[in-house]
N, CA, C and O atoms as CSV, one atom per row, in Angstrom:
chain,resi,resn,atom,element,x,y,z
A,1,MET,N,N,120.485,112.759,94.539
A,1,MET,CA,C,119.586,112.337,95.605
A,1,MET,C,C,118.149,112.282,95.066
A,1,MET,O,O,117.723,113.199,94.363
A,2,VAL,N,N,117.424,111.254,95.376
A,2,VAL,CA,C,116.032,111.114,94.932
A,2,VAL,C,C,115.178,112.191,95.599
A,2,VAL,O,O,115.320,112.463,96.791
A,3,ARG,N,N,114.288,112.800,94.810
A,3,ARG,CA,C,113.391,113.828,95.349
A,3,ARG,C,C,112.012,113.288,95.690
A,3,ARG,O,O,111.428,113.663,96.707
A,4,HIS,N,N,111.485,112.400,94.837
A,4,HIS,CA,C,110.175,111.806,95.103
A,4,HIS,C,C,109.921,110.697,94.097
A,4,HIS,O,O,110.620,110.586,93.090
A,5,PHE,N,N,108.920,109.880,94.376
A,5,PHE,CA,C,108.513,108.812,93.464
A,5,PHE,C,C,107.873,109.450,92.237
A,5,PHE,O,O,107.040,110.345,92.378
A,6,ASP,N,N,108.244,109.008,91.034
A,6,ASP,CA,C,107.752,109.611,89.799
A,6,ASP,C,C,106.686,108.755,89.114
A,6,ASP,O,O,105.575,109.226,88.869
A,7,HIS,N,N,107.022,107.497,88.803
A,7,HIS,CA,C,106.053,106.645,88.116
A,7,HIS,C,C,106.417,105.172,88.273
A,7,HIS,O,O,107.525,104.808,88.669
A,8,VAL,N,N,105.444,104.357,87.948
A,8,VAL,CA,C,105.641,102.924,87.827
A,8,VAL,C,C,105.080,102.537,86.466
A,8,VAL,O,O,104.069,103.090,86.034
A,9,THR,N,N,105.729,101.591,85.786
A,9,THR,CA,C,105.261,101.130,84.479
A,9,THR,C,C,104.831,99.676,84.595
A,9,THR,O,O,105.538,98.840,85.159
A,10,ILE,N,N,103.657,99.396,84.049
A,10,ILE,CA,C,103.077,98.060,84.142
A,10,ILE,C,C,102.754,97.577,82.739
A,10,ILE,O,O,102.040,98.255,82.000
A,11,ALA,N,N,103.267,96.416,82.362
A,11,ALA,CA,C,102.906,95.797,81.086
A,11,ALA,C,C,101.603,95.034,81.289
A,11,ALA,O,O,101.473,94.237,82.218
A,12,VAL,N,N,100.645,95.289,80.409
A,12,VAL,CA,C,99.321,94.685,80.547
A,12,VAL,C,C,98.868,94.083,79.219
A,12,VAL,O,O,99.304,94.512,78.151
A,13,ALA,N,N,98.001,93.099,79.299
A,13,ALA,CA,C,97.447,92.471,78.096
A,13,ALA,C,C,96.289,93.295,77.541
A,13,ALA,O,O,96.095,93.345,76.326
A,14,ASP,N,N,95.520,93.939,78.411
A,14,ASP,CA,C,94.339,94.697,77.999
A,14,ASP,C,C,94.488,96.133,78.489
A,14,ASP,O,O,94.187,96.442,79.642
A,15,VAL,N,N,94.954,97.004,77.602
A,15,VAL,CA,C,95.223,98.395,77.967
A,15,VAL,C,C,93.938,99.105,78.407
A,15,VAL,O,O,93.942,99.820,79.409
A,16,ASP,N,N,92.859,98.915,77.680
A,16,ASP,CA,C,91.615,99.612,78.018
A,16,ASP,C,C,91.089,99.197,79.394
A,16,ASP,O,O,90.610,100.041,80.152
A,17,ALA,N,N,91.173,97.913,79.721
A,17,ALA,CA,C,90.734,97.445,81.039
A,17,ALA,C,C,91.627,98.029,82.135
A,17,ALA,O,O,91.138,98.381,83.209
A,18,ALA,N,N,92.921,98.131,81.875
A,18,ALA,CA,C,93.830,98.706,82.866
A,18,ALA,C,C,93.552,100.192,83.056
A,18,ALA,O,O,93.602,100.686,84.183
A,19,ILE,N,N,93.264,100.909,81.981
A,19,ILE,CA,C,92.903,102.327,82.102
A,19,ILE,C,C,91.658,102.475,82.963
A,19,ILE,O,O,91.597,103.353,83.824
A,20,ALA,N,N,90.668,101.623,82.736
A,20,ALA,CA,C,89.421,101.670,83.512
A,20,ALA,C,C,89.687,101.382,84.990
A,20,ALA,O,O,89.116,102.038,85.861
A,21,PHE,N,N,90.554,100.404,85.276
A,21,PHE,CA,C,90.889,100.067,86.667
A,21,PHE,C,C,91.511,101.279,87.360
A,21,PHE,O,O,91.079,101.664,88.447
A,22,PHE,N,N,92.522,101.877,86.735
A,22,PHE,CA,C,93.202,102.996,87.372
A,22,PHE,C,C,92.335,104.252,87.426
A,22,PHE,O,O,92.539,105.102,88.293
A,23,ALA,N,N,91.377,104.382,86.520
A,23,ALA,CA,C,90.428,105.500,86.597
A,23,ALA,C,C,89.625,105.416,87.889
A,23,ALA,O,O,89.296,106.440,88.487
A,24,LEU,N,N,89.307,104.187,88.322
A,24,LEU,CA,C,88.598,104.008,89.594
A,24,LEU,C,C,89.419,104.505,90.781
A,24,LEU,O,O,88.866,104.879,91.815
A,25,LEU,N,N,90.744,104.504,90.623
A,25,LEU,CA,C,91.626,104.982,91.694
A,25,LEU,C,C,91.928,106.475,91.569
A,25,LEU,O,O,92.650,107.029,92.398
A,26,GLY,N,N,91.386,107.127,90.548
A,26,GLY,CA,C,91.570,108.565,90.401
A,26,GLY,C,C,92.576,108.986,89.352
A,26,GLY,O,O,92.964,110.153,89.314
A,27,PHE,N,N,93.012,108.070,88.495
A,27,PHE,CA,C,93.990,108.401,87.458
A,27,PHE,C,C,93.281,108.786,86.160
A,27,PHE,O,O,92.315,108.141,85.752
A,28,ASP,N,N,93.779,109.850,85.518
A,28,ASP,CA,C,93.276,110.305,84.226
A,28,ASP,C,C,94.308,109.995,83.148
A,28,ASP,O,O,95.512,110.015,83.403
A,29,CYS,N,N,93.825,109.710,81.945
A,29,CYS,CA,C,94.713,109.453,80.811
A,29,CYS,C,C,95.301,110.782,80.333
A,29,CYS,O,O,94.568,111.703,79.972
A,30,ASP,N,N,96.627,110.866,80.336
A,30,ASP,CA,C,97.333,112.084,79.933
A,30,ASP,C,C,97.876,111.963,78.514
A,30,ASP,O,O,97.769,112.905,77.728
A,31,LYS,N,N,98.455,110.822,78.181
A,31,LYS,CA,C,99.029,110.590,76.853
A,31,LYS,C,C,98.802,109.134,76.471
A,31,LYS,O,O,98.807,108.244,77.322
A,32,ARG,N,N,98.601,108.907,75.165
A,32,ARG,CA,C,98.426,107.543,74.653
A,32,ARG,C,C,99.074,107.499,73.277
A,32,ARG,O,O,98.548,108.057,72.314
A,33,VAL,N,N,100.223,106.827,73.193
A,33,VAL,CA,C,101.003,106.789,71.953
A,33,VAL,C,C,101.502,105.371,71.720
A,33,VAL,O,O,101.430,104.518,72.604
A,34,VAL,N,N,102.010,105.136,70.514
A,34,VAL,CA,C,102.683,103.874,70.203
A,34,VAL,C,C,104.174,104.170,70.154
A,34,VAL,O,O,104.614,105.103,69.483
A,35,ILE,N,N,104.944,103.363,70.875
A,35,ILE,CA,C,106.397,103.497,70.827
A,35,ILE,C,C,106.958,102.363,69.978
A,35,ILE,O,O,106.526,101.215,70.079
A,36,GLU,N,N,107.923,102.709,69.144
A,36,GLU,CA,C,108.571,101.716,68.288
A,36,GLU,C,C,109.834,102.320,67.720
A,36,GLU,O,O,110.075,103.519,67.858
A,37,GLY,N,N,110.640,101.491,67.080
A,37,GLY,CA,C,111.851,101.966,66.439
A,37,GLY,C,C,113.088,101.689,67.270
A,37,GLY,O,O,113.013,101.239,68.413
A,38,GLU,N,N,114.224,101.971,66.663
A,38,GLU,CA,C,115.518,101.626,67.265
A,38,GLU,C,C,115.790,102.360,68.571
A,38,GLU,O,O,116.372,101.783,69.489
A,39,VAL,N,N,115.381,103.619,68.672
A,39,VAL,CA,C,115.634,104.371,69.910
A,39,VAL,C,C,114.958,103.673,71.092
A,39,VAL,O,O,115.583,103.464,72.131
A,40,PHE,N,N,113.684,103.312,70.933
A,40,PHE,CA,C,112.967,102.642,72.024
A,40,PHE,C,C,113.462,101.215,72.219
A,40,PHE,O,O,113.559,100.747,73.354
A,41,ALA,N,N,113.776,100.517,71.130
A,41,ALA,CA,C,114.298,99.145,71.244
A,41,ALA,C,C,115.586,99.143,72.043
A,41,ALA,O,O,115.795,98.274,72.889
A,42,SER,N,N,116.455,100.119,71.778
A,42,SER,CA,C,117.722,100.212,72.500
A,42,SER,C,C,117.502,100.597,73.965
A,42,SER,O,O,118.078,99.982,74.862
A,43,TYR,N,N,116.683,101.598,74.205
A,43,TYR,CA,C,116.445,102.078,75.569
A,43,TYR,C,C,115.788,100.997,76.429
A,43,TYR,O,O,116.187,100.773,77.572
A,44,MET,N,N,114.778,100.331,75.868
A,44,MET,CA,C,114.035,99.319,76.618
A,44,MET,C,C,114.742,97.966,76.626
A,44,MET,O,O,114.433,97.110,77.454
A,45,GLY,N,N,115.692,97.769,75.703
A,45,GLY,CA,C,116.354,96.470,75.607
A,45,GLY,C,C,115.433,95.409,75.042
A,45,GLY,O,O,115.555,94.230,75.374
A,46,VAL,N,N,114.497,95.832,74.176
A,46,VAL,CA,C,113.513,94.924,73.581
A,46,VAL,C,C,113.580,95.099,72.063
A,46,VAL,O,O,112.940,95.999,71.520
A,47,PRO,N,N,114.346,94.250,71.371
A,47,PRO,CA,C,114.450,94.369,69.914
A,47,PRO,C,C,113.080,94.266,69.249
A,47,PRO,O,O,112.266,93.415,69.606
A,48,GLY,N,N,112.838,95.148,68.274
A,48,GLY,CA,C,111.592,95.103,67.509
A,48,GLY,C,C,110.369,95.584,68.268
A,48,GLY,O,O,109.246,95.264,67.880
A,49,ILE,N,N,110.553,96.337,69.329
A,49,ILE,CA,C,109.422,96.757,70.162
A,49,ILE,C,C,108.411,97.586,69.373
A,49,ILE,O,O,108.762,98.502,68.629
A,50,VAL,N,N,107.162,97.231,69.564
A,50,VAL,CA,C,106.014,98.035,69.155
A,50,VAL,C,C,105.028,97.879,70.310
A,50,VAL,O,O,104.524,96.785,70.565
A,51,ALA,N,N,104.761,98.978,71.000
A,51,ALA,CA,C,103.903,98.887,72.181
A,51,ALA,C,C,103.093,100.157,72.352
A,51,ALA,O,O,103.570,101.261,72.090
A,52,GLU,N,N,101.861,99.977,72.797
A,52,GLU,CA,C,101.066,101.135,73.188
A,52,GLU,C,C,101.586,101.590,74.548
A,52,GLU,O,O,101.748,100.784,75.464
A,53,HIS,N,N,101.843,102.883,74.666
A,53,HIS,CA,C,102.353,103.466,75.912
A,53,HIS,C,C,101.341,104.502,76.386
A,53,HIS,O,O,101.077,105.488,75.699
A,54,VAL,N,N,100.783,104.266,77.558
A,54,VAL,CA,C,99.755,105.146,78.106
A,54,VAL,C,C,100.275,105.734,79.413
A,54,VAL,O,O,100.747,105.016,80.295
A,55,THR,N,N,100.177,107.056,79.516
A,55,THR,CA,C,100.554,107.738,80.754
A,55,THR,C,C,99.282,108.150,81.470
A,55,THR,O,O,98.484,108.931,80.951
A,56,LEU,N,N,99.106,107.616,82.668
A,56,LEU,CA,C,97.983,107.975,83.528
A,56,LEU,C,C,98.515,108.857,84.645
A,56,LEU,O,O,99.584,108.597,85.196
A,57,VAL,N,N,97.762,109.907,84.979
A,57,VAL,CA,C,98.201,110.861,85.987
A,57,VAL,C,C,97.167,110.919,87.102
A,57,VAL,O,O,95.967,111.011,86.841
A,58,LEU,N,N,97.634,110.864,88.347
A,58,LEU,CA,C,96.732,110.965,89.489
A,58,LEU,C,C,96.230,112.397,89.604
A,58,LEU,O,O,97.017,113.335,89.727
A,59,ARG,N,N,94.918,112.553,89.561
A,59,ARG,CA,C,94.296,113.879,89.652
A,59,ARG,C,C,94.767,114.622,90.897
A,59,ARG,O,O,94.789,114.065,91.995
A,60,ASP,N,N,95.136,115.864,90.715
A,60,ASP,CA,C,95.447,116.797,91.809
A,60,ASP,C,C,96.622,116.379,92.686
A,60,ASP,O,O,96.780,116.919,93.781
A,61,ALA,N,N,97.448,115.439,92.244
A,61,ALA,CA,C,98.591,115.004,93.059
A,61,ALA,C,C,99.755,115.979,92.898
A,61,ALA,O,O,100.103,116.381,91.788
A,62,THR,N,N,100.341,116.344,94.027
A,62,THR,CA,C,101.550,117.159,94.035
A,62,THR,C,C,102.524,116.497,94.977
A,62,THR,O,O,102.229,116.352,96.163
A,63,PRO,N,N,103.699,116.084,94.472
A,63,PRO,CA,C,104.146,116.209,93.088
A,63,PRO,C,C,103.372,115.259,92.175
A,63,PRO,O,O,102.634,114.387,92.634
A,64,ARG,N,N,103.563,115.454,90.864
A,64,ARG,CA,C,102.896,114.634,89.845
A,64,ARG,C,C,103.208,113.151,90.080
A,64,ARG,O,O,104.347,112.795,90.383
A,65,LEU,N,N,102.204,112.297,89.940
A,65,LEU,CA,C,102.365,110.853,90.099
A,65,LEU,C,C,101.747,110.159,88.893
A,65,LEU,O,O,100.589,110.397,88.550
A,66,GLU,N,N,102.535,109.296,88.252
A,66,GLU,CA,C,102.086,108.615,87.048
A,66,GLU,C,C,102.103,107.105,87.216
A,66,GLU,O,O,102.955,106.549,87.909
A,67,VAL,N,N,101.139,106.450,86.565
A,67,VAL,CA,C,101.194,105.026,86.276
A,67,VAL,C,C,101.264,104.952,84.761
A,67,VAL,O,O,100.398,105.481,84.065
A,68,GLN,N,N,102.297,104.295,84.256
A,68,GLN,CA,C,102.445,104.134,82.822
A,68,GLN,C,C,102.118,102.683,82.468
A,68,GLN,O,O,102.533,101.750,83.154
A,69,LEU,N,N,101.368,102.520,81.385
A,69,LEU,CA,C,100.966,101.194,80.919
A,69,LEU,C,C,101.659,100.899,79.602
A,69,LEU,O,O,101.804,101.781,78.756
A,70,LEU,N,N,102.085,99.654,79.431
A,70,LEU,CA,C,102.628,99.187,78.166
A,70,LEU,C,C,101.787,98.020,77.682
A,70,LEU,O,O,101.612,97.026,78.386
A,71,GLY,N,N,101.272,98.155,76.477
A,71,GLY,CA,C,100.545,97.066,75.827
A,71,GLY,C,C,101.356,96.613,74.624
A,71,GLY,O,O,101.284,97.223,73.557
A,72,TYR,N,N,102.129,95.541,74.792
A,72,TYR,CA,C,103.029,95.078,73.733
A,72,TYR,C,C,102.260,94.507,72.549
A,72,TYR,O,O,101.364,93.677,72.702
A,73,ARG,N,N,102.640,94.978,71.366
A,73,ARG,CA,C,102.155,94.408,70.115
A,73,ARG,C,C,103.231,93.493,69.524
A,73,ARG,O,O,102.935,92.428,68.984
A,74,GLN,N,N,104.491,93.938,69.642
A,74,GLN,CA,C,105.650,93.158,69.205
A,74,GLN,C,C,106.792,93.435,70.164
A,74,GLN,O,O,106.945,94.587,70.571
A,75,PRO,N,N,107.570,92.501,70.540
A,75,PRO,CA,C,107.321,91.076,70.396
A,75,PRO,C,C,106.142,90.668,71.287
A,75,PRO,O,O,105.747,91.414,72.183
A,76,PRO,N,N,105.591,89.490,71.036
A,76,PRO,CA,C,104.499,89.042,71.904
A,76,PRO,C,C,104.997,88.986,73.352
A,76,PRO,O,O,106.074,88.454,73.620
A,77,PRO,N,N,104.212,89.536,74.283
A,77,PRO,CA,C,104.660,89.539,75.677
A,77,PRO,C,C,104.702,88.131,76.254
A,77,PRO,O,O,103.860,87.291,75.939
A,78,GLY,N,N,105.679,87.891,77.091
A,78,GLY,CA,C,105.792,86.601,77.766
A,78,GLY,C,C,104.978,86.600,79.045
A,78,GLY,O,O,104.958,87.586,79.780
A,79,ALA,N,N,104.322,85.514,79.300
A,79,ALA,CA,C,103.549,85.387,80.538
A,79,ALA,C,C,104.507,85.186,81.708
A,79,ALA,O,O,105.548,84.546,81.560
A,80,ASP,N,N,104.159,85.725,82.856
A,80,ASP,CA,C,104.947,85.574,84.068
A,80,ASP,C,C,104.201,84.617,84.997
A,80,ASP,O,O,103.191,84.982,85.598
A,81,ALA,N,N,104.705,83.402,85.104
A,81,ALA,CA,C,104.050,82.393,85.941
A,81,ALA,C,C,104.007,82.809,87.412
A,81,ALA,O,O,103.210,82.278,88.185
A,82,MET,N,N,104.862,83.756,87.798
A,82,MET,CA,C,104.917,84.208,89.193
A,82,MET,C,C,104.117,85.494,89.414
A,82,MET,O,O,104.098,86.017,90.528
A,83,ALA,N,N,103.458,86.010,88.375
A,83,ALA,CA,C,102.693,87.248,88.511
A,83,ALA,C,C,101.680,87.125,89.641
A,83,ALA,O,O,101.003,86.107,89.782
A,84,GLY,N,N,101.591,88.161,90.428
A,84,GLY,CA,C,100.630,88.180,91.527
A,84,GLY,C,C,101.106,87.510,92.800
A,84,GLY,O,O,100.433,87.588,93.827
A,85,ARG,N,N,102.259,86.849,92.749
A,85,ARG,CA,C,102.781,86.185,93.953
A,85,ARG,C,C,103.659,87.160,94.721
A,85,ARG,O,O,104.541,87.799,94.147
A,86,LEU,N,N,103.420,87.267,95.992
A,86,LEU,CA,C,104.185,88.193,96.818
A,86,LEU,C,C,105.414,87.540,97.432
A,86,LEU,O,O,106.160,88.189,98.165
A,87,ASP,N,N,105.632,86.262,97.141
A,87,ASP,CA,C,106.808,85.561,97.681
A,87,ASP,C,C,107.872,85.346,96.611
A,87,ASP,O,O,108.646,84.392,96.693
A,88,ARG,N,N,107.919,86.215,95.617
A,88,ARG,CA,C,108.946,86.117,94.576
A,88,ARG,C,C,109.913,87.282,94.727
A,88,ARG,O,O,109.601,88.283,95.373
A,89,LEU,N,N,111.071,87.145,94.134
A,89,LEU,CA,C,112.046,88.230,94.151
A,89,LEU,C,C,111.649,89.283,93.127
A,89,LEU,O,O,110.969,88.979,92.147
A,90,GLY,N,N,112.068,90.506,93.353
A,90,GLY,CA,C,111.776,91.595,92.422
A,90,GLY,C,C,110.541,92.361,92.849
A,90,GLY,O,O,110.195,92.408,94.029
A,91,PHE,N,N,109.882,92.961,91.867
A,91,PHE,CA,C,108.718,93.799,92.143
A,91,PHE,C,C,107.692,93.032,92.976
A,91,PHE,O,O,107.370,91.881,92.679
A,92,ASN,N,N,107.187,93.681,94.016
A,92,ASN,CA,C,106.237,93.040,94.912
A,92,ASN,C,C,104.844,93.644,94.763
A,92,ASN,O,O,103.904,92.938,94.396
A,93,HIS,N,N,104.698,94.926,95.039
A,93,HIS,CA,C,103.406,95.585,94.893
A,93,HIS,C,C,103.601,97.095,94.942
A,93,HIS,O,O,104.677,97.588,95.279
A,94,ILE,N,N,102.539,97.818,94.599
A,94,ILE,CA,C,102.544,99.267,94.720
A,94,ILE,C,C,101.416,99.657,95.660
A,94,ILE,O,O,100.343,99.054,95.642
A,95,CYS,N,N,101.666,100.668,96.481
A,95,CYS,CA,C,100.693,101.077,97.493
A,95,CYS,C,C,100.323,102.546,97.292
A,95,CYS,O,O,101.183,103.392,97.047
A,96,PHE,N,N,99.031,102.825,97.400
A,96,PHE,CA,C,98.522,104.185,97.313
A,96,PHE,C,C,97.853,104.552,98.632
A,96,PHE,O,O,97.118,103.751,99.209
A,97,ASP,N,N,98.112,105.759,99.099
A,97,ASP,CA,C,97.498,106.293,100.312
A,97,ASP,C,C,96.076,106.747,100.003
A,97,ASP,O,O,95.831,107.368,98.969
A,98,VAL,N,N,95.141,106.437,100.896
A,98,VAL,CA,C,93.751,106.886,100.763
A,98,VAL,C,C,93.307,107.512,102.078
A,98,VAL,O,O,93.864,107.217,103.136
A,99,ALA,N,N,92.305,108.375,102.005
A,99,ALA,CA,C,91.815,109.053,103.207
A,99,ALA,C,C,90.885,108.167,104.027
A,99,ALA,O,O,90.912,108.218,105.257
A,100,ASP,N,N,90.059,107.351,103.361
A,100,ASP,CA,C,89.068,106.516,104.049
A,100,ASP,C,C,89.057,105.141,103.383
A,100,ASP,O,O,88.375,104.937,102.379
A,101,LEU,N,N,89.807,104.212,103.941
A,101,LEU,CA,C,89.960,102.892,103.329
A,101,LEU,C,C,88.633,102.151,103.227
A,101,LEU,O,O,88.346,101.541,102.197
A,102,ASP,N,N,87.833,102.195,104.265
A,102,ASP,CA,C,86.560,101.463,104.243
A,102,ASP,C,C,85.656,101.963,103.109
A,102,ASP,O,O,85.026,101.165,102.414
A,103,ALA,N,N,85.598,103.280,102.928
A,103,ALA,CA,C,84.780,103.849,101.855
A,103,ALA,C,C,85.341,103.448,100.488
A,103,ALA,O,O,84.577,103.146,99.571
A,104,GLU,N,N,86.656,103.444,100.349
A,104,GLU,CA,C,87.269,103.042,99.079
A,104,GLU,C,C,86.989,101.580,98.770
A,104,GLU,O,O,86.676,101.233,97.631
A,105,VAL,N,N,87.097,100.727,99.771
A,105,VAL,CA,C,86.823,99.299,99.563
A,105,VAL,C,C,85.378,99.112,99.103
A,105,VAL,O,O,85.122,98.350,98.171
A,106,ARG,N,N,84.436,99.796,99.743
A,106,ARG,CA,C,83.028,99.684,99.333
A,106,ARG,C,C,82.840,100.159,97.887
A,106,ARG,O,O,82.173,99.492,97.096
A,107,ARG,N,N,83.421,101.299,97.547
A,107,ARG,CA,C,83.271,101.876,96.217
A,107,ARG,C,C,83.905,100.985,95.148
A,107,ARG,O,O,83.307,100.749,94.098
A,108,LEU,N,N,85.111,100.495,95.417
A,108,LEU,CA,C,85.831,99.686,94.429
A,108,LEU,C,C,85.197,98.311,94.237
A,108,LEU,O,O,85.074,97.842,93.105
A,109,THR,N,N,84.794,97.663,95.326
A,109,THR,CA,C,84.165,96.351,95.174
A,109,THR,C,C,82.811,96.471,94.468
A,109,THR,O,O,82.421,95.571,93.725
A,110,ALA,N,N,82.093,97.575,94.696
A,110,ALA,CA,C,80.831,97.799,93.982
A,110,ALA,C,C,81.076,97.948,92.480
A,110,ALA,O,O,80.202,97.637,91.671
A,111,ALA,N,N,82.267,98.425,92.113
A,111,ALA,CA,C,82.625,98.586,90.702
A,111,ALA,C,C,83.252,97.317,90.121
A,111,ALA,O,O,83.648,97.303,88.955
A,112,GLY,N,N,83.346,96.245,90.929
A,112,GLY,CA,C,83.841,94.969,90.430
A,112,GLY,C,C,85.301,94.672,90.721
A,112,GLY,O,O,85.809,93.629,90.307
A,113,VAL,N,N,85.986,95.564,91.423
A,113,VAL,CA,C,87.383,95.301,91.782
A,113,VAL,C,C,87.406,94.205,92.843
A,113,VAL,O,O,86.614,94.222,93.784
A,114,GLN,N,N,88.322,93.253,92.680
A,114,GLN,CA,C,88.427,92.136,93.618
A,114,GLN,C,C,89.491,92.422,94.674
A,114,GLN,O,O,90.583,92.901,94.366
A,115,LEU,N,N,89.151,92.119,95.917
A,115,LEU,CA,C,90.114,92.208,97.007
A,115,LEU,C,C,90.925,90.926,97.047
A,115,LEU,O,O,90.396,89.846,96.786
A,116,ARG,N,N,92.202,91.039,97.371
A,116,ARG,CA,C,93.048,89.866,97.597
A,116,ARG,C,C,93.028,89.461,99.060
A,116,ARG,O,O,93.271,88.302,99.395
A,117,THR,N,N,92.736,90.431,99.941
A,117,THR,CA,C,92.799,90.201,101.386
A,117,THR,C,C,91.656,90.923,102.083
A,117,THR,O,O,90.956,91.743,101.489
A,118,GLU,N,N,91.494,90.603,103.328
A,118,GLU,CA,C,90.646,91.407,104.208
A,118,GLU,C,C,91.468,92.615,104.653
A,118,GLU,O,O,92.687,92.629,104.486
A,119,VAL,N,N,90.819,93.611,105.209
A,119,VAL,CA,C,91.523,94.786,105.728
A,119,VAL,C,C,92.363,94.363,106.934
A,119,VAL,O,O,91.896,93.639,107.813
A,120,LEU,N,N,93.600,94.829,106.954
A,120,LEU,CA,C,94.548,94.537,108.029
A,120,LEU,C,C,94.914,95.833,108.738
A,120,LEU,O,O,95.132,96.857,108.091
A,121,ARG,N,N,94.981,95.793,110.056
A,121,ARG,CA,C,95.470,96.934,110.841
A,121,ARG,C,C,96.902,96.628,111.233
A,121,ARG,O,O,97.182,95.603,111.855
A,122,PHE,N,N,97.830,97.548,110.857
A,122,PHE,CA,C,99.253,97.279,111.072
A,122,PHE,C,C,100.021,98.594,111.119
A,122,PHE,O,O,99.920,99.412,110.204
A,123,HIS,N,N,100.785,98.793,112.184
A,123,HIS,CA,C,101.658,99.966,112.338
A,123,HIS,C,C,100.945,101.290,112.076
A,123,HIS,O,O,101.440,102.120,111.314
A,124,GLY,N,N,99.794,101.490,112.699
A,124,GLY,CA,C,99.090,102.759,112.567
A,124,GLY,C,C,98.414,102.964,111.224
A,124,GLY,O,O,98.114,104.094,110.840
A,125,ARG,N,N,98.172,101.867,110.507
A,125,ARG,CA,C,97.520,101.964,109.198
A,125,ARG,C,C,96.472,100.876,109.050
A,125,ARG,O,O,96.534,99.833,109.700
A,126,LYS,N,N,95.511,101.144,108.180
A,126,LYS,CA,C,94.605,100.114,107.693
A,126,LYS,C,C,95.040,99.845,106.259
A,126,LYS,O,O,95.253,100.777,105.484
A,127,LEU,N,N,95.173,98.558,105.907
A,127,LEU,CA,C,95.725,98.153,104.615
A,127,LEU,C,C,94.833,97.112,103.955
A,127,LEU,O,O,94.150,96.346,104.635
A,128,VAL,N,N,94.842,97.089,102.631
A,128,VAL,CA,C,94.161,96.030,101.887
A,128,VAL,C,C,94.855,95.863,100.544
A,128,VAL,O,O,95.285,96.843,99.935
A,129,PHE,N,N,94.964,94.627,100.085
A,129,PHE,CA,C,95.499,94.318,98.765
A,129,PHE,C,C,94.348,94.127,97.784
A,129,PHE,O,O,93.333,93.512,98.110
A,130,LEU,N,N,94.522,94.667,96.569
A,130,LEU,CA,C,93.556,94.520,95.478
A,130,LEU,C,C,94.176,93.713,94.353
A,130,LEU,O,O,95.399,93.645,94.231
A,131,ARG,N,N,93.338,93.103,93.532
A,131,ARG,CA,C,93.802,92.459,92.299
A,131,ARG,C,C,93.829,93.522,91.216
A,131,ARG,O,O,92.787,94.016,90.787
A,132,GLY,N,N,95.031,93.868,90.779
A,132,GLY,CA,C,95.183,94.870,89.735
A,132,GLY,C,C,95.291,94.228,88.370
A,132,GLY,O,O,95.272,93.003,88.254
A,133,PRO,N,N,95.405,95.050,87.328
A,133,PRO,CA,C,95.526,94.507,85.976
A,133,PRO,C,C,96.805,93.697,85.822
A,133,PRO,O,O,97.851,94.057,86.363
A,134,GLY,N,N,96.711,92.600,85.078
A,134,GLY,CA,C,97.889,91.765,84.848
A,134,GLY,C,C,98.416,91.122,86.109
A,134,GLY,O,O,99.606,90.817,86.200
A,135,GLU,N,N,97.552,90.913,87.081
A,135,GLU,CA,C,97.934,90.321,88.372
A,135,GLU,C,C,98.905,91.191,89.169
A,135,GLU,O,O,99.529,90.708,90.115
A,136,VAL,N,N,99.043,92.467,88.801
A,136,VAL,CA,C,99.843,93.377,89.610
A,136,VAL,C,C,99.096,93.591,90.919
A,136,VAL,O,O,97.885,93.814,90.924
A,137,VAL,N,N,99.812,93.523,92.008
A,137,VAL,CA,C,99.196,93.687,93.320
A,137,VAL,C,C,99.200,95.172,93.684
A,137,VAL,O,O,100.242,95.827,93.688
A,138,ILE,N,N,98.013,95.680,93.989
A,138,ILE,CA,C,97.833,97.068,94.397
A,138,ILE,C,C,97.408,97.052,95.861
A,138,ILE,O,O,96.515,96.300,96.252
A,139,GLU,N,N,98.054,97.885,96.658
A,139,GLU,CA,C,97.686,98.011,98.067
A,139,GLU,C,C,97.151,99.410,98.308
A,139,GLU,O,O,97.655,100.381,97.744
A,140,LEU,N,N,96.127,99.510,99.149
A,140,LEU,CA,C,95.633,100.800,99.610
A,140,LEU,C,C,95.943,100.904,101.095
A,140,LEU,O,O,95.852,99.922,101.833
A,141,SER,N,N,96.312,102.115,101.525
A,141,SER,CA,C,96.719,102.336,102.906
A,141,SER,C,C,96.079,103.602,103.452
A,141,SER,O,O,96.117,104.655,102.817
A,142,GLU,N,N,95.491,103.488,104.635
A,142,GLU,CA,C,94.964,104.654,105.354
A,142,GLU,C,C,95.782,104.806,106.627
A,142,GLU,O,O,95.746,103.933,107.494
A,143,ARG,N,N,96.511,105.891,106.745
A,143,ARG,CA,C,97.270,106.170,107.960
A,143,ARG,C,C,96.358,106.875,108.949
A,143,ARG,O,O,95.647,107.818,108.600
A,144,SER,N,N,96.392,106.403,110.187
A,144,SER,CA,C,95.509,106.985,111.193
A,144,SER,C,C,96.101,106.774,112.577
A,144,SER,O,O,96.612,105.701,112.895
A,145,ALA,N,N,96.025,107.803,113.381
A,145,ALA,CA,C,96.564,107.713,114.746
A,145,ALA,C,C,95.762,106.747,115.593
A,145,ALA,O,O,96.285,106.191,116.558
A,146,ASP,N,N,94.471,106.534,115.242
A,146,ASP,CA,C,93.635,105.659,116.073
A,146,ASP,C,C,93.631,104.203,115.613
A,146,ASP,O,O,92.855,103.395,116.124
A,147,VAL,N,N,94.483,103.865,114.659
A,147,VAL,CA,C,94.596,102.468,114.210
A,147,VAL,C,C,95.776,101.840,114.930
A,147,VAL,O,O,96.900,102.330,114.818
A,148,PRO,N,N,95.536,100.746,115.678
A,148,PRO,CA,C,96.652,100.130,116.423
A,148,PRO,C,C,97.673,99.499,115.494
A,148,PRO,O,O,98.667,98.941,115.957
């Protein structure tokens, strides 16, 4: 039986830019290594893999929550023409809970993060989509009893 969400892994073209983006959301760099060799090639199903693997950890989160980044060196990563589209099959987006959505939106946009949408009120939450690294869609959610 699943106990809790552990991590999500995102392949990115610019590892340093992705680290900076997630730092704005409260993630700290925990580990930064290069993975390669037959063990990783077999596990990942990617022959000849050489990739930077970065583990980011959300500060003070219990249970532990990680975003893992992969920066492929070999083989060259393939572009996803559907990246960032929410009307495709498979991975859609990841959502993080925040205490004050309006304050987060102000802070993040001041730091250059782009919003994909205006704030939406839906099912007792305030929600907004952000443009994440590699066109990954990031959603922020504030749960509140006073939100219709």
